[in-house]
Each structure stands twice: as structure tokens, then as C-alpha cells.
N, C-alpha and C positions, 0 to 999 in steps of 0.2 A: 595510487593509480587504480587499483582494484576497486576501491570505494567509489570512485567516480564512475567507473564502468558499471558497477551494479546499481548505483543510484540512477544512472541514466536509463538502464534497462527497467528498473522497477517503476519508474514514473510513466513509461511508455504506454502501459495498458490500463492505467487507473481510471480513465474516464468512464463514468456510468453513462447509460443511454440518456437521451434527452428527457424521457419521462421519469427518470429516477430523481427523487427529491430528498433522499436521506440515506444514511448508512444502513438502514434495516429494510429497505424497499426490495420487493421482488425476490424473496428467498426461494431458491431452487437448489437441486443437487449440484455439487461441484464435480468436475471430472475426477475420476478415481486416482489418476496420476498426480493430482494436486492436493489430495486430502492430507498429505504430510505437511502441508504449509499451514494448516488450521491450528488454532490454539487448542491446547489440551482440553478435552471435554466438549469441543464444539461439534455439533451434529453435521456431518457432511451432506446430509439430505436437505438442509435448509440454510444455505449460505446466501447472504444478501448479494444482490447484483454487483454493487460497487466492489465488494471484497472479491467476488469471483473474477470480475474484469481485471482488477489489480493483480491478483495472483496469476491469472492466465498470462497477462502481458509481461509480468516479471519473469516467470519461468520460461515461457516460450521465447521471449526476447533473448534471454541468456543462452538457452540451448540452441536457438537459431544461429547465434553468433559463434557459439562454441559447440559444434555438433559432436565433438569427440569427448564430451563429458562422460565420466563413468558414473556408476550408480552412487558411489559415496559422494562424489562432487554434487550430483543432483540432489541428494538428500540434504547436503549443506545448503544448496541453493534454495530448496523448499523452506528451510529454517530461516534463511536470510529474507526471503520474500514475505513469509508470515510475520516475522519480527518487524520488518520495515512497515508493513501495513498497520500493524498494531501501534507502532510508535508514531507514525504519521497521523493516525486518527487521534491519538492522545495529544499530540502537539497542537493540532488545530482546535481540539476541544479546549485545551488550556488557554490558547490565544483568544478564543471566542469568550471564554469565561472572564478572562482578564480585561477584555474590552467592554464587557457588559456593565451597565449601570445597575444599581440595586433593585430596580423595578423590572428588569428583564427576566422573562420566564425561562425555566429550563428548556422548554421546547424552542424558544427563540434562540437560545444559546446553541442548541443542537443544530438548528437550521443554519445559523451563522457558521458553525464549525464545518458543516457540509459544504457551504459556499466557499469557505477557505480551502478546503480539500480540492474542490473543482478548480479553484483559481491556481493552485499549485500546478496542476496538470496543464492548464491553459498557458501559464507562464513558461513552463518547461517546453511545451510544443512551440510556443511563439518565439522562443529565444534559441531554438535549435540545440537544446540540451544544456544550457547554462544552468547550473544548480547552485543555490545559496550554500554557503559554508556550513551553516547549521544543519542543513539537510544532508550534506556530505558526511558530517560527523554522525548523524543519526544512522545512516546506512553503514558507516564504518563500525559503529558499535554493534550492529546486527551481524556483520561479517565476523567480528572478533568473537561474539557470543557463539556463533555457529561453529567456529574453529575449535572451541573447547569441548 
């Protein structure tokens, strides 16, 4: 049940703005309270818009529903949100690469992956929170990793 809860929260804020066309667009600083969700070595002053939106939606969605979270739980939540973003991007990139023909360029594959990422959010928003079982497992694996 926790996996479904976090999965729903995580997808709520992942939509990039209309002008965003990729995973690396519009890099800006991330809010200092979200820096713990970044991957090791990632510069918090140049976080792409899609990642900022996703992490903001994930963290604020969870803390808004569970305002009594303590610092340790919030740290775990940051790890879950960071992990789930990374795994979602990896998932859509792998799917895009698998669907590509031998003549598809890397930039076309990346563009398709971003479209798939946006489609996940649209599907989630359009179905009032129904989440595919593979996505639930993705989030559950991040929850398990954060718990260790």
C-alpha cells in the first residue's frame, strides 16, 4: 500500500512546462530543501526543469498529505523521490531504445523517451491515479532502497 501511495505522489508533479522539450531543458537551482533528492555529484544550481518539477511534486505531495513527517522520514522521502525520478527516466529511455529501428538517431531516441515520460504523467492524471504494476514495482524498489 505504501508503494501505491508514494507512486501516486511521485507522478503528481512530474509534468514539465509546455515549453520544455527534454530532460535537460531549463536548468536552474533547485530549492535547498530538495537538494537531498539529487543524485550524488549532481550540482544543485543547474537542475533541469523536468527533474525540479518532479522532485517538487513528489516531496511536497507527500509532506502535504503527511504533515507530521519527521526529518528522518523526509530524508527517506527525498531518497525515494530521487531514486524514482532516475528509474523512470531510465525506464522510458530503455523503452524508447527498444522501440527504435537501427536508423533512429540518439537524439530521436531521447526525444521519444521524453514523450514517453510526459505520457506517463498524462495517463496518470487522466485516470485519477491508476498506476501500471511495473511502475508500482519501480517505486517499491526505491522505497526498499531508502529503508536500508
